[in-house]
C-alpha positions in Angstrom: 27.5 36.3 23.9 28.1 36.3 27.7 25.2 34.0 28.2 25.8 31.6 25.2 29.8 32.1 27.0 28.3 30.8 30.2 25.9 28.0 28.9 29.4 26.3 27.8 31.2 27.2 31.0 28.6 25.5 32.7 28.2 22.5 30.8 31.6 22.0 31.2 31.3 21.8 34.5 29.4 19.3 34.5 31.0 16.9 31.6 33.6 17.0 34.0 32.0 16.5 37.4 29.5 13.4 35.6 32.5 11.5 34.2 34.9 11.6 37.6 31.6 10.0 39.0 31.2 7.0 36.1 35.0 6.5 36.4 34.7 6.2 40.1 31.6 4.1 40.0 33.9 1.4 37.3 36.6 0.9 39.7 34.7 -0.5 42.2 32.9 -4.0 42.1 29.1 -2.8 42.5 29.5 0.0 39.9 31.0 -2.7 37.7 27.8 -4.7 37.8 25.4 -1.5 37.4 26.8 -0.3 34.5 26.5 -3.4 33.3 22.8 -4.1 33.7 22.3 -0.4 32.7 24.1 -1.1 29.5 22.6 -4.5 28.6 19.3 -5.1 30.2 17.4 -3.6 28.1 18.8 -5.3 25.1 17.5 -8.3 26.8 14.1 -7.8 27.8 12.1 -11.1 27.6 9.4 -11.9 25.1 10.7 -8.9 22.9 10.9 -10.1 19.5 12.9 -7.9 17.2 10.2 -8.1 14.5 7.5 -7.0 15.9 7.3 -3.6 14.8 7.3 -4.6 11.2 3.8 -7.2 12.5 2.1 -4.1 13.4 2.8 -2.9 10.4 1.8 -6.1 8.5 -1.8 -6.3 9.9 -2.4 -2.2 8.5 -1.6 -3.5 5.0 -3.4 -6.6 4.8 -6.3 -5.4 4.1 -5.5 -2.7 1.4 -6.9 -3.3 -2.0 -5.2 -0.3 -3.3 -1.6 -2.6 -3.8 -2.1 -5.0 -6.8 1.2 -7.0 -7.5 2.1 -10.4 -8.1 4.9 -11.2 -5.8 7.9 -13.8 -5.1 6.2 -15.6 -2.3 8.9 -18.2 0.3 7.4 -21.1 1.6 6.5 -20.8 5.1 7.9 -24.6 5.9 11.5 -24.3 4.5 14.7 -26.1 5.9 15.5 -23.2 9.2 18.5 -23.2 7.4 17.0 -20.9 4.9 14.8 -18.8 7.3 17.4 -16.1 7.1 17.2 -16.4 3.4 13.2 -16.6 3.2 12.7 -13.8 5.3 15.1 -11.5 2.9 13.0 -12.7 -0.2 9.9 -11.3 1.9 11.4 -8.2 2.5 13.2 -7.7 -0.9 9.3 -8.4 -2.3 8.5 -5.1 0.0 10.9 -2.9 -1.6 8.2 -3.4 -5.1 5.5 -3.2 -2.9 6.5 0.0 -1.9 7.6 1.2 -5.7 3.8 0.2 -6.8 2.5 2.4 -4.2 4.8 4.7 -4.4 3.8 4.8 -8.0 -0.2 4.8 -7.8 0.5 6.9 -4.1 -1.8 4.4 -2.0 -2.7 5.2 0.9 -1.1 2.2 3.0 2.4 3.8 1.5 4.2 4.9 4.9 3.0 1.6 6.6 4.8 -0.5 3.9 8.2 2.1 4.4 7.6 1.7 7.7 8.1 -2.4 7.3 11.0 -2.4 4.5 12.9 -0.3 7.1 12.1 -2.0 9.5 12.9 -5.6 7.9 16.3 -4.0 7.0 17.3 -2.9 10.0 16.7 -6.0 12.0 18.7 -8.2 9.3 21.3 -5.3 10.0 21.2 -4.4 6.2 21.8 -8.1 4.7 19.7 -8.1 2.1 22.1 -8.4 0.1 23.9 -11.5 1.5 25.2 -14.6 -0.1 21.9 -17.7 0.1 23.7 -20.7 1.7 23.6 -23.0 -1.6 20.4 -25.1 -1.0 19.2 -22.9 0.0 16.1 -21.0 -3.0 16.9 -17.0 -4.6 13.5 -15.7 -4.0 12.5 -15.8 -8.1 12.5 -19.6 -7.6 9.4 -19.1 -5.5 5.9 -18.7 -7.0 4.5 -16.1 -7.9 1.1 -15.1 -5.3 -1.0 -12.5 -5.6 -0.5 -9.9 -2.7 -3.4 -11.0 -0.2 -1.0 -14.8 0.0 2.1 -13.0 0.0 1.2 -11.3 3.4 -0.1 -14.3 5.2 2.7 -16.3 3.8 4.8 -12.9 5.7 3.0 -13.1 8.5 2.9 -17.0 9.1 7.4 -17.1 8.7 7.3 -13.4 10.9 5.3 -15.5 13.6 7.3 -18.2 13.6 10.6 -16.0 14.0 8.8 -14.7 17.3 7.7 -18.0 19.0 
């Protein structure tokens, strides 16, 4: 009981020490510059694509033989203004693949789950937002087999990462 109380007291003292130094840093110009560089620097790393993890997992599943579904496959040459709905369509169809994998217990279920999860996070949970009037709904695209779907998906992601 006493060691737990000492631990709490020590943590509180560390908190006070760190917070006082932090606020002292913010009082001068150099401290503010350091704070902003630390806070915003990692988010603006050059050459990083927010779809990098999705691309890795797409590479993992593209040769899967146990995924056999027909999927609405958006055109890779859609208008730039329709790019987000196109990407959303691919991720919505990934949900179909995920359900298929769960039913069939396919070997790539975890990779498919990762694609869907990372895509949803990258789209900032906009999978159900409205589509601009001139863009097609996902169901308006032609259904294609899994291999063609993945090839188109990779092209669209590569276009986004340029």
